[in-house]
C-alpha positions as CSV (number, residue, x, y, z in Angstrom):
1,T,39.3,108.2,63.8
2,S,37.7,105.6,65.6
3,K,38.9,104.4,68.8
4,L,38.4,100.3,70.8
5,F,39.3,99.7,74.3
6,F,40.8,95.9,75.1
7,K,41.9,94.7,78.4
8,V,44.2,92.0,77.7
9,S,46.5,89.5,79.5
10,P,49.9,90.8,78.7
11,T,50.9,87.5,77.3
12,I,47.7,87.1,74.8
13,K,49.0,87.4,71.4
14,L,48.0,90.5,69.6
15,K,46.8,88.2,66.7
16,K,43.5,87.9,69.0
17,I,43.1,91.7,69.6
18,I,43.7,92.2,65.9
19,Q,40.5,89.8,65.0
20,T,38.5,91.5,67.7
21,F,39.1,94.6,65.9
22,A,38.4,93.9,62.5
23,K,35.2,92.0,63.8
24,K,34.0,95.3,65.5
25,M,35.4,97.2,63.1
26,D,33.8,95.5,60.1
27,V,36.7,95.0,58.4
28,D,39.4,92.4,57.2
29,S,42.3,92.4,59.5
30,K,44.8,92.3,56.5
31,S,43.9,95.0,54.9
32,Y,45.6,97.1,58.1
33,V,49.0,97.0,59.4
34,Y,49.2,97.7,62.8
35,F,51.8,99.9,65.0
36,F,53.4,100.4,68.3
37,D,55.1,103.3,69.2
38,G,55.7,104.0,65.6
39,E,57.2,100.4,65.1
40,R,54.9,98.2,63.2
41,I,53.6,95.3,65.0
42,H,53.1,91.3,64.0
43,E,50.2,89.1,65.1
44,S,53.0,86.9,67.0
45,N,53.8,90.0,69.3
46,T,52.4,90.0,72.7
47,P,51.9,92.9,75.0
48,L,54.6,91.9,77.0
49,Q,56.8,91.7,74.2
50,L,56.5,95.2,73.3
51,E,56.3,96.9,76.5
52,I,52.5,97.8,76.0
53,Q,51.5,99.4,79.2
54,D,48.1,100.2,80.2
55,G,46.2,103.4,78.1
56,D,49.0,102.9,75.4
57,S,47.5,102.8,72.2
58,I,48.0,100.6,68.2
59,E,47.6,102.0,65.4
60,A,45.6,100.5,63.0
61,K,46.7,102.0,59.8
62,L,44.8,100.7,56.0
63,T,47.2,99.8,53.4
64,T,47.2,100.9,50.4
65,H,47.6,99.0,47.5
66,G,49.0,99.8,43.6
67,G,50.8,102.9,42.5
């Protein structure tokens, strides 16, 4: 399990955070789904909208395809 820490404005779109995560981890951001407090989040959300506080975590889970 890897952890990255970000200091961001409460009004920044999560798309920016997701893109930075993908670049630092050298992965495709579309290969993951993102969750905060068990709820899926979207790139258009902001920390303010989701009531994300200092020290909170966003989970990135690898998507599975096929079946």
